[in-house]
mmCIF file of the N, C-alpha and C atoms, coordinates in Angstrom:
data_MODEL
# 
_entry.id   MODEL 
# 
loop_
_atom_site.group_PDB 
_atom_site.id 
_atom_site.type_symbol 
_atom_site.label_atom_id 
_atom_site.label_alt_id 
_atom_site.label_comp_id 
_atom_site.label_asym_id 
_atom_site.label_entity_id 
_atom_site.label_seq_id 
_atom_site.pdbx_PDB_ins_code 
_atom_site.Cartn_x 
_atom_site.Cartn_y 
_atom_site.Cartn_z 
_atom_site.occupancy 
_atom_site.B_iso_or_equiv 
_atom_site.pdbx_formal_charge 
_atom_site.auth_seq_id 
_atom_site.auth_comp_id 
_atom_site.auth_asym_id 
_atom_site.auth_atom_id 
_atom_site.pdbx_PDB_model_num 
ATOM 1   N N  . MET A 1 1  ? 39.080 62.365 -8.536  1.00 0.00 ? 1  MET A N  1 
ATOM 2   C CA . MET A 1 1  ? 39.069 63.368 -9.583  1.00 0.00 ? 1  MET A CA 1 
ATOM 3   C C  . MET A 1 1  ? 37.750 64.167 -9.448  1.00 0.00 ? 1  MET A C  1 
ATOM 4   N N  . ALA A 1 2  ? 37.842 65.430 -9.750  1.00 0.00 ? 2  ALA A N  1 
ATOM 5   C CA . ALA A 1 2  ? 36.677 66.313 -9.753  1.00 0.00 ? 2  ALA A CA 1 
ATOM 6   C C  . ALA A 1 2  ? 36.165 66.520 -11.143 1.00 0.00 ? 2  ALA A C  1 
ATOM 7   N N  . HIS A 1 3  ? 34.826 66.541 -11.305 1.00 0.00 ? 3  HIS A N  1 
ATOM 8   C CA . HIS A 1 3  ? 34.179 66.644 -12.595 1.00 0.00 ? 3  HIS A CA 1 
ATOM 9   C C  . HIS A 1 3  ? 33.641 68.075 -12.657 1.00 0.00 ? 3  HIS A C  1 
ATOM 10  N N  . PHE A 1 4  ? 33.881 68.706 -13.814 1.00 0.00 ? 4  PHE A N  1 
ATOM 11  C CA . PHE A 1 4  ? 33.403 70.054 -14.097 1.00 0.00 ? 4  PHE A CA 1 
ATOM 12  C C  . PHE A 1 4  ? 32.644 70.061 -15.384 1.00 0.00 ? 4  PHE A C  1 
ATOM 13  N N  . LEU A 1 5  ? 31.566 70.780 -15.457 1.00 0.00 ? 5  LEU A N  1 
ATOM 14  C CA . LEU A 1 5  ? 30.816 70.945 -16.680 1.00 0.00 ? 5  LEU A CA 1 
ATOM 15  C C  . LEU A 1 5  ? 30.732 72.449 -16.950 1.00 0.00 ? 5  LEU A C  1 
ATOM 16  N N  . PHE A 1 6  ? 31.155 72.851 -18.109 1.00 0.00 ? 6  PHE A N  1 
ATOM 17  C CA . PHE A 1 6  ? 31.115 74.260 -18.475 1.00 0.00 ? 6  PHE A CA 1 
ATOM 18  C C  . PHE A 1 6  ? 30.750 74.439 -19.928 1.00 0.00 ? 6  PHE A C  1 
ATOM 19  N N  . THR A 1 7  ? 30.364 75.671 -20.259 1.00 0.00 ? 7  THR A N  1 
ATOM 20  C CA . THR A 1 7  ? 30.042 75.991 -21.661 1.00 0.00 ? 7  THR A CA 1 
ATOM 21  C C  . THR A 1 7  ? 31.228 76.649 -22.315 1.00 0.00 ? 7  THR A C  1 
ATOM 22  N N  . CYS A 1 8  ? 31.653 76.072 -23.393 1.00 0.00 ? 8  CYS A N  1 
ATOM 23  C CA . CYS A 1 8  ? 32.794 76.615 -24.143 1.00 0.00 ? 8  CYS A CA 1 
ATOM 24  C C  . CYS A 1 8  ? 32.391 77.995 -24.709 1.00 0.00 ? 8  CYS A C  1 
ATOM 25  N N  . PRO A 1 9  ? 33.176 79.045 -24.376 1.00 0.00 ? 9  PRO A N  1 
ATOM 26  C CA . PRO A 1 9  ? 32.803 80.367 -24.892 1.00 0.00 ? 9  PRO A CA 1 
ATOM 27  C C  . PRO A 1 9  ? 32.973 80.542 -26.399 1.00 0.00 ? 9  PRO A C  1 
ATOM 28  N N  . THR A 1 10 ? 33.728 79.671 -27.039 1.00 0.00 ? 10 THR A N  1 
ATOM 29  C CA . THR A 1 10 ? 33.928 79.793 -28.465 1.00 0.00 ? 10 THR A CA 1 
ATOM 30  C C  . THR A 1 10 ? 32.813 79.073 -29.269 1.00 0.00 ? 10 THR A C  1 
ATOM 31  N N  . THR A 1 11 ? 32.455 77.862 -28.844 1.00 0.00 ? 11 THR A N  1 
ATOM 32  C CA . THR A 1 11 ? 31.525 77.051 -29.580 1.00 0.00 ? 11 THR A CA 1 
ATOM 33  C C  . THR A 1 11 ? 30.127 76.999 -28.971 1.00 0.00 ? 11 THR A C  1 
ATOM 34  N N  . ALA A 1 12 ? 30.004 77.384 -27.686 1.00 0.00 ? 12 ALA A N  1 
ATOM 35  C CA . ALA A 1 12 ? 28.811 77.344 -26.899 1.00 0.00 ? 12 ALA A CA 1 
ATOM 36  C C  . ALA A 1 12 ? 28.332 75.868 -26.659 1.00 0.00 ? 12 ALA A C  1 
ATOM 37  N N  . PHE A 1 13 ? 29.234 74.941 -26.811 1.00 0.00 ? 13 PHE A N  1 
ATOM 38  C CA . PHE A 1 13 ? 28.958 73.511 -26.496 1.00 0.00 ? 13 PHE A CA 1 
ATOM 39  C C  . PHE A 1 13 ? 29.175 73.308 -25.025 1.00 0.00 ? 13 PHE A C  1 
ATOM 40  N N  . LYS A 1 14 ? 28.391 72.359 -24.446 1.00 0.00 ? 14 LYS A N  1 
ATOM 41  C CA . LYS A 1 14 ? 28.615 71.934 -23.051 1.00 0.00 ? 14 LYS A CA 1 
ATOM 42  C C  . LYS A 1 14 ? 29.804 70.951 -23.091 1.00 0.00 ? 14 LYS A C  1 
ATOM 43  N N  . VAL A 1 15 ? 30.787 71.230 -22.209 1.00 0.00 ? 15 VAL A N  1 
ATOM 44  C CA . VAL A 1 15 ? 31.981 70.433 -22.181 1.00 0.00 ? 15 VAL A CA 1 
ATOM 45  C C  . VAL A 1 15 ? 32.202 69.916 -20.722 1.00 0.00 ? 15 VAL A C  1 
ATOM 46  N N  . GLN A 1 16 ? 32.602 68.680 -20.624 1.00 0.00 ? 16 GLN A N  1 
ATOM 47  C CA . GLN A 1 16 ? 32.934 68.198 -19.297 1.00 0.00 ? 16 GLN A CA 1 
ATOM 48  C C  . GLN A 1 16 ? 34.428 67.985 -19.212 1.00 0.00 ? 16 GLN A C  1 
ATOM 49  N N  . GLN A 1 17 ? 34.948 68.260 -18.036 1.00 0.00 ? 17 GLN A N  1 
ATOM 50  C CA . GLN A 1 17 ? 36.428 68.181 -17.837 1.00 0.00 ? 17 GLN A CA 1 
ATOM 51  C C  . GLN A 1 17 ? 36.651 67.561 -16.482 1.00 0.00 ? 17 GLN A C  1 
ATOM 52  N N  . TRP A 1 18 ? 37.680 66.713 -16.359 1.00 0.00 ? 18 TRP A N  1 
ATOM 53  C CA . TRP A 1 18 ? 38.066 66.113 -15.091 1.00 0.00 ? 18 TRP A CA 1 
ATOM 54  C C  . TRP A 1 18 ? 39.399 66.718 -14.680 1.00 0.00 ? 18 TRP A C  1 
ATOM 55  N N  . LEU A 1 19 ? 39.519 67.093 -13.388 1.00 0.00 ? 19 LEU A N  1 
ATOM 56  C CA . LEU A 1 19 ? 40.741 67.627 -12.837 1.00 0.00 ? 19 LEU A CA 1 
ATOM 57  C C  . LEU A 1 19 ? 40.972 66.886 -11.555 1.00 0.00 ? 19 LEU A C  1 
ATOM 58  N N  . ASP A 1 20 ? 42.256 66.766 -11.203 1.00 0.00 ? 20 ASP A N  1 
ATOM 59  C CA . ASP A 1 20 ? 42.596 66.154 -9.897  1.00 0.00 ? 20 ASP A CA 1 
ATOM 60  C C  . ASP A 1 20 ? 41.978 67.023 -8.790  1.00 0.00 ? 20 ASP A C  1 
ATOM 61  N N  . GLU A 1 21 ? 41.456 66.365 -7.782  1.00 0.00 ? 21 GLU A N  1 
ATOM 62  C CA . GLU A 1 21 ? 40.894 67.122 -6.662  1.00 0.00 ? 21 GLU A CA 1 
ATOM 63  C C  . GLU A 1 21 ? 41.965 67.791 -5.836  1.00 0.00 ? 21 GLU A C  1 
ATOM 64  N N  . ASP A 1 22 ? 41.680 69.025 -5.444  1.00 0.00 ? 22 ASP A N  1 
ATOM 65  C CA . ASP A 1 22 ? 42.626 69.775 -4.615  1.00 0.00 ? 22 ASP A CA 1 
ATOM 66  C C  . ASP A 1 22 ? 41.758 70.557 -3.653  1.00 0.00 ? 22 ASP A C  1 
ATOM 67  N N  . ASP A 1 23 ? 41.484 69.950 -2.456  1.00 0.00 ? 23 ASP A N  1 
ATOM 68  C CA . ASP A 1 23 ? 40.584 70.580 -1.480  1.00 0.00 ? 23 ASP A CA 1 
ATOM 69  C C  . ASP A 1 23 ? 41.242 71.846 -0.884  1.00 0.00 ? 23 ASP A C  1 
ATOM 70  N N  . ASN A 1 24 ? 42.579 71.973 -1.020  1.00 0.00 ? 24 ASN A N  1 
ATOM 71  C CA . ASN A 1 24 ? 43.285 73.119 -0.433  1.00 0.00 ? 24 ASN A CA 1 
ATOM 72  C C  . ASN A 1 24 ? 43.464 74.249 -1.449  1.00 0.00 ? 24 ASN A C  1 
ATOM 73  N N  . ALA A 1 25 ? 42.935 74.126 -2.595  1.00 0.00 ? 25 ALA A N  1 
ATOM 74  C CA . ALA A 1 25 ? 43.075 75.185 -3.637  1.00 0.00 ? 25 ALA A CA 1 
ATOM 75  C C  . ALA A 1 25 ? 42.400 76.448 -3.215  1.00 0.00 ? 25 ALA A C  1 
ATOM 76  N N  . PRO A 1 26 ? 43.028 77.632 -3.356  1.00 0.00 ? 26 PRO A N  1 
ATOM 77  C CA . PRO A 1 26 ? 42.340 78.848 -2.990  1.00 0.00 ? 26 PRO A CA 1 
ATOM 78  C C  . PRO A 1 26 ? 41.191 79.153 -3.931  1.00 0.00 ? 26 PRO A C  1 
ATOM 79  N N  . ARG A 1 27 ? 40.246 79.976 -3.430  1.00 0.00 ? 27 ARG A N  1 
ATOM 80  C CA . ARG A 1 27 ? 39.059 80.247 -4.223  1.00 0.00 ? 27 ARG A CA 1 
ATOM 81  C C  . ARG A 1 27 ? 39.294 81.034 -5.501  1.00 0.00 ? 27 ARG A C  1 
ATOM 82  N N  . ASP A 1 28 ? 40.443 81.691 -5.560  1.00 0.00 ? 28 ASP A N  1 
ATOM 83  C CA . ASP A 1 28 ? 40.749 82.517 -6.738  1.00 0.00 ? 28 ASP A CA 1 
ATOM 84  C C  . ASP A 1 28 ? 41.783 81.866 -7.688  1.00 0.00 ? 28 ASP A C  1 
ATOM 85  N N  . LYS A 1 29 ? 42.028 80.566 -7.535  1.00 0.00 ? 29 LYS A N  1 
ATOM 86  C CA . LYS A 1 29 ? 42.973 79.846 -8.374  1.00 0.00 ? 29 LYS A CA 1 
ATOM 87  C C  . LYS A 1 29 ? 42.263 79.232 -9.591  1.00 0.00 ? 29 LYS A C  1 
ATOM 88  N N  . TYR A 1 30 ? 42.876 79.467 -10.757 1.00 0.00 ? 30 TYR A N  1 
ATOM 89  C CA . TYR A 1 30 ? 42.294 78.898 -11.988 1.00 0.00 ? 30 TYR A CA 1 
ATOM 90  C C  . TYR A 1 30 ? 43.345 77.939 -12.576 1.00 0.00 ? 30 TYR A C  1 
ATOM 91  N N  . GLU A 1 31 ? 42.829 76.916 -13.243 1.00 0.00 ? 31 GLU A N  1 
ATOM 92  C CA . GLU A 1 31 ? 43.660 75.920 -13.865 1.00 0.00 ? 31 GLU A CA 1 
ATOM 93  C C  . GLU A 1 31 ? 43.507 76.041 -15.419 1.00 0.00 ? 31 GLU A C  1 
ATOM 94  N N  . ALA A 1 32 ? 44.582 76.017 -16.162 1.00 0.00 ? 32 ALA A N  1 
ATOM 95  C CA . ALA A 1 32 ? 44.578 76.059 -17.589 1.00 0.00 ? 32 ALA A CA 1 
ATOM 96  C C  . ALA A 1 32 ? 44.190 74.680 -18.134 1.00 0.00 ? 32 ALA A C  1 
ATOM 97  N N  . ILE A 1 33 ? 43.179 74.637 -19.016 1.00 0.00 ? 33 ILE A N  1 
ATOM 98  C CA . ILE A 1 33 ? 42.797 73.386 -19.625 1.00 0.00 ? 33 ILE A CA 1 
ATOM 99  C C  . ILE A 1 33 ? 42.721 73.549 -21.107 1.00 0.00 ? 33 ILE A C  1 
ATOM 100 N N  . THR A 1 34 ? 42.897 72.506 -21.858 1.00 0.00 ? 34 THR A N  1 
ATOM 101 C CA . THR A 1 34 ? 42.662 72.561 -23.318 1.00 0.00 ? 34 THR A CA 1 
ATOM 102 C C  . THR A 1 34 ? 41.318 72.036 -23.601 1.00 0.00 ? 34 THR A C  1 
ATOM 103 N N  . CYS A 1 35 ? 40.461 72.892 -24.175 1.00 0.00 ? 35 CYS A N  1 
ATOM 104 C CA . CYS A 1 35 ? 39.053 72.566 -24.416 1.00 0.00 ? 35 CYS A CA 1 
ATOM 105 C C  . CYS A 1 35 ? 38.950 71.545 -25.555 1.00 0.00 ? 35 CYS A C  1 
ATOM 106 N N  . PRO A 1 36 ? 38.254 70.455 -25.300 1.00 0.00 ? 36 PRO A N  1 
ATOM 107 C CA . PRO A 1 36 ? 38.048 69.443 -26.361 1.00 0.00 ? 36 PRO A CA 1 
ATOM 108 C C  . PRO A 1 36 ? 37.092 69.918 -27.460 1.00 0.00 ? 36 PRO A C  1 
ATOM 109 N N  . ALA A 1 37 ? 36.316 70.939 -27.209 1.00 0.00 ? 37 ALA A N  1 
ATOM 110 C CA . ALA A 1 37 ? 35.352 71.418 -28.215 1.00 0.00 ? 37 ALA A CA 1 
ATOM 111 C C  . ALA A 1 37 ? 36.030 72.320 -29.220 1.00 0.00 ? 37 ALA A C  1 
ATOM 112 N N  . CYS A 1 38 ? 36.938 73.161 -28.804 1.00 0.00 ? 38 CYS A N  1 
ATOM 113 C CA . CYS A 1 38 ? 37.549 74.152 -29.684 1.00 0.00 ? 38 CYS A CA 1 
ATOM 114 C C  . CYS A 1 38 ? 39.078 74.093 -29.725 1.00 0.00 ? 38 CYS A C  1 
ATOM 115 N N  . THR A 1 39 ? 39.691 73.285 -28.902 1.00 0.00 ? 39 THR A N  1 
ATOM 116 C CA . THR A 1 39 ? 41.112 73.114 -28.769 1.00 0.00 ? 39 THR A CA 1 
ATOM 117 C C  . THR A 1 39 ? 41.869 74.386 -28.281 1.00 0.00 ? 39 THR A C  1 
ATOM 118 N N  . LYS A 1 40 ? 41.138 75.355 -27.781 1.00 0.00 ? 40 LYS A N  1 
ATOM 119 C CA . LYS A 1 40 ? 41.804 76.544 -27.230 1.00 0.00 ? 40 LYS A CA 1 
ATOM 120 C C  . LYS A 1 40 ? 41.993 76.311 -25.686 1.00 0.00 ? 40 LYS A C  1 
ATOM 121 N N  . THR A 1 41 ? 42.808 77.166 -25.087 1.00 0.00 ? 41 THR A N  1 
ATOM 122 C CA . THR A 1 41 ? 43.021 77.083 -23.671 1.00 0.00 ? 41 THR A CA 1 
ATOM 123 C C  . THR A 1 41 ? 42.039 77.965 -22.931 1.00 0.00 ? 41 THR A C  1 
ATOM 124 N N  . HIS A 1 42 ? 41.364 77.373 -21.967 1.00 0.00 ? 42 HIS A N  1 
ATOM 125 C CA . HIS A 1 42 ? 40.458 78.143 -21.064 1.00 0.00 ? 42 HIS A CA 1 
ATOM 126 C C  . HIS A 1 42 ? 40.983 77.912 -19.639 1.00 0.00 ? 42 HIS A C  1 
ATOM 127 N N  . PHE A 1 43 ? 40.586 78.826 -18.805 1.00 0.00 ? 43 PHE A N  1 
ATOM 128 C CA . PHE A 1 43 ? 40.980 78.795 -17.374 1.00 0.00 ? 43 PHE A CA 1 
ATOM 129 C C  . PHE A 1 43 ? 39.727 78.501 -16.529 1.00 0.00 ? 43 PHE A C  1 
ATOM 130 N N  . ILE A 1 44 ? 39.785 77.401 -15.780 1.00 0.00 ? 44 ILE A N  1 
ATOM 131 C CA . ILE A 1 44 ? 38.624 76.985 -14.955 1.00 0.00 ? 44 ILE A CA 1 
ATOM 132 C C  . ILE A 1 44 ? 38.991 77.076 -13.478 1.00 0.00 ? 44 ILE A C  1 
ATOM 133 N N  . ASN A 1 45 ? 38.040 77.565 -12.701 1.00 0.00 ? 45 ASN A N  1 
ATOM 134 C CA . ASN A 1 45 ? 38.246 77.710 -11.272 1.00 0.00 ? 45 ASN A CA 1 
ATOM 135 C C  . ASN A 1 45 ? 37.976 76.378 -10.606 1.00 0.00 ? 45 ASN A C  1 
ATOM 136 N N  . ARG A 1 46 ? 38.910 75.903 -9.802  1.00 0.00 ? 46 ARG A N  1 
ATOM 137 C CA . ARG A 1 46 ? 38.778 74.603 -9.176  1.00 0.00 ? 46 ARG A CA 1 
ATOM 138 C C  . ARG A 1 46 ? 37.666 74.530 -8.124  1.00 0.00 ? 46 ARG A C  1 
ATOM 139 N N  . LYS A 1 47 ? 37.404 75.594 -7.467  1.00 0.00 ? 47 LYS A N  1 
ATOM 140 C CA . LYS A 1 47 ? 36.361 75.629 -6.429  1.00 0.00 ? 47 LYS A CA 1 
ATOM 141 C C  . LYS A 1 47 ? 34.938 75.775 -6.975  1.00 0.00 ? 47 LYS A C  1 
ATOM 142 N N  . THR A 1 48 ? 34.791 76.637 -8.012  1.00 0.00 ? 48 THR A N  1 
ATOM 143 C CA . THR A 1 48 ? 33.409 76.928 -8.487  1.00 0.00 ? 48 THR A CA 1 
ATOM 144 C C  . THR A 1 48 ? 33.089 76.228 -9.768  1.00 0.00 ? 48 THR A C  1 
ATOM 145 N N  . GLY A 1 49 ? 34.096 75.859 -10.570 1.00 0.00 ? 49 GLY A N  1 
ATOM 146 C CA . GLY A 1 49 ? 33.875 75.212 -11.848 1.00 0.00 ? 49 GLY A CA 1 
ATOM 147 C C  . GLY A 1 49 ? 33.577 76.208 -12.973 1.00 0.00 ? 49 GLY A C  1 
ATOM 148 N N  . LYS A 1 50 ? 33.697 77.489 -12.642 1.00 0.00 ? 50 LYS A N  1 
ATOM 149 C CA . LYS A 1 50 ? 33.388 78.562 -13.643 1.00 0.00 ? 50 LYS A CA 1 
ATOM 150 C C  . LYS A 1 50 ? 34.697 78.934 -14.406 1.00 0.00 ? 50 LYS A C  1 
ATOM 151 N N  . LEU A 1 51 ? 34.479 79.410 -15.587 1.00 0.00 ? 51 LEU A N  1 
ATOM 152 C CA . LEU A 1 51 ? 35.592 79.910 -16.404 1.00 0.00 ? 51 LEU A CA 1 
ATOM 153 C C  . LEU A 1 51 ? 36.002 81.291 -16.015 1.00 0.00 ? 51 LEU A C  1 
ATOM 154 N N  . LEU A 1 52 ? 37.264 81.609 -16.242 1.00 0.00 ? 52 LEU A N  1 
ATOM 155 C CA . LEU A 1 52 ? 37.740 82.978 -15.960 1.00 0.00 ? 52 LEU A CA 1 
ATOM 156 C C  . LEU A 1 52 ? 36.968 83.957 -16.789 1.00 0.00 ? 52 LEU A C  1 
ATOM 157 N N  . GLY A 1 53 ? 36.399 84.972 -16.157 1.00 0.00 ? 53 GLY A N  1 
ATOM 158 C CA . GLY A 1 53 ? 35.633 85.950 -16.844 1.00 0.00 ? 53 GLY A CA 1 
ATOM 159 C C  . GLY A 1 53 ? 34.162 85.670 -16.966 1.00 0.00 ? 53 GLY A C  1 
ATOM 160 N N  . GLU A 1 54 ? 33.770 84.472 -16.501 1.00 0.00 ? 54 GLU A N  1 
ATOM 161 C CA . GLU A 1 54 ? 32.323 84.093 -16.535 1.00 0.00 ? 54 GLU A CA 1 
ATOM 162 C C  . GLU A 1 54 ? 31.618 84.703 -15.328 1.00 0.00 ? 54 GLU A C  1 
ATOM 163 N N  . LYS A 1 55 ? 30.407 85.215 -15.534 1.00 0.00 ? 55 LYS A N  1 
ATOM 164 C CA . LYS A 1 55 ? 29.649 85.851 -14.391 1.00 0.00 ? 55 LYS A CA 1 
ATOM 165 C C  . LYS A 1 55 ? 28.935 84.758 -13.593 1.00 0.00 ? 55 LYS A C  1 
# 
């Protein structure tokens, strides 16, 4: 499993998320996750660990 740490854009809390590893995932693929901090859906990039729209 791959570990990601991101900042929730709604609450600004640091959140960790675990996703199944996918070494063949394209660089532009995002996975929908339910944020444990705000319960909203966010999209995280499997390669970079960044949220969709994050700079």
